[in-house]
C-alpha positions in Angstrom: -57.3 -17.6 28.6 -54.4 -16.6 30.8 -53.8 -20.3 31.7 -53.5 -21.3 28.1 -50.9 -18.6 27.4 -48.8 -19.8 30.3 -49.0 -23.4 29.1 -48.0 -22.3 25.5 -45.0 -20.3 26.9 -44.0 -23.3 29.0 -44.1 -25.7 26.1 -42.1 -23.2 23.9 -39.4 -23.2 26.6 -39.4 -27.0 26.8 -39.0 -27.2 23.0 -36.1 -24.7 23.1 -34.4 -26.7 25.8 -34.9 -30.0 24.0 -33.8 -28.6 20.7 -30.4 -27.5 22.1 -29.4 -30.5 24.1 -27.2 -32.2 21.5 -25.3 -28.9 21.0 -24.8 -28.5 24.7 -23.7 -32.1 25.1 -21.3 -31.8 22.1 -19.9 -28.5 23.5 -19.2 -30.2 26.9 -17.6 -33.2 25.2 -15.5 -30.9 23.1 -14.1 -29.2 26.1 -13.5 -32.5 27.8 -11.8 -33.8 24.7 -9.3 -31.0 24.9 -8.7 -31.5 28.6 -8.3 -35.3 28.4 -5.8 -35.5 25.5 -4.9 -39.0 24.4 -7.2 -41.9 23.7 -10.0 -40.6 25.8 -9.7 -37.2 24.1 -10.1 -38.8 20.7 -13.3 -40.6 21.8 -14.8 -37.5 23.4 -13.8 -35.3 20.4 -15.4 -37.7 17.9 -18.6 -37.8 20.0 -18.6 -34.0 20.3 -18.3 -33.7 16.5 -21.1 -36.2 15.9 -23.5 -34.6 18.4 -22.8 -31.1 17.1 -23.1 -32.2 13.5 -26.5 -33.7 14.2 -27.5 -30.5 16.1 -26.5 -28.3 13.2 -28.5 -30.4 10.8 -31.6 -30.3 12.9 -31.5 -26.7 14.3 -28.3 -24.6 14.0 -27.2 -23.1 17.2 -24.1 -21.3 18.5 -23.3 -24.1 21.0 -23.4 -26.6 18.1 -21.0 -24.5 16.0 -18.6 -24.0 18.8 -18.8 -27.7 19.8 -17.9 -28.7 16.2 -14.8 -26.4 16.4 -13.8 -27.8 19.8 -14.3 -31.3 18.6 -11.9 -30.8 15.7 -9.4 -29.0 17.9 -9.6 -31.7 20.6 -9.1 -34.5 18.0 -6.1 -32.7 16.5 -4.5 -32.1 19.9 -5.1 -35.7 21.0 -3.4 -37.1 17.8 -0.5 -34.6 18.3 -0.2 -35.8 22.0 -0.2 -39.5 21.1 2.2 -39.3 18.2 4.6 -36.6 19.3 4.4 -35.0 22.7 3.9 -38.1 24.9 6.9 -40.0 23.5 9.0 -36.9 23.7 8.0 -36.4 27.4 8.7 -40.0 28.2 12.1 -39.9 26.6 13.0 -36.7 28.5 11.9 -38.1 31.8 13.8 -41.4 31.2 17.0 -39.4 30.4 16.8 -37.4 33.6 16.1 -40.5 35.7 12.7 -39.4 36.9 10.9 -42.1 35.0 12.5 -45.6 34.9 13.1 -47.2 31.5 11.0 -50.3 30.9 
């Protein structure tokens, strides 16, 4: 009888781990999407959003919710970087002679 309980507890832990994997993956991709702003950040943020959205549909978790938020923030920051900050930085560096004009 004691053996069966241990096996049940073990299988419950395995189910918990399996049920949270998309949320954890999305959370990680959301953080990486913020760190790697630009085109890679967009791809990672979109994947984070998709993974966490699927996680929230199957089994809502805190990591899934936070991953959704990080995915949206990473996407917005990446778009901002591509459209505004990167050209502004390039222009500044070219004016100061640090970065040669092409």
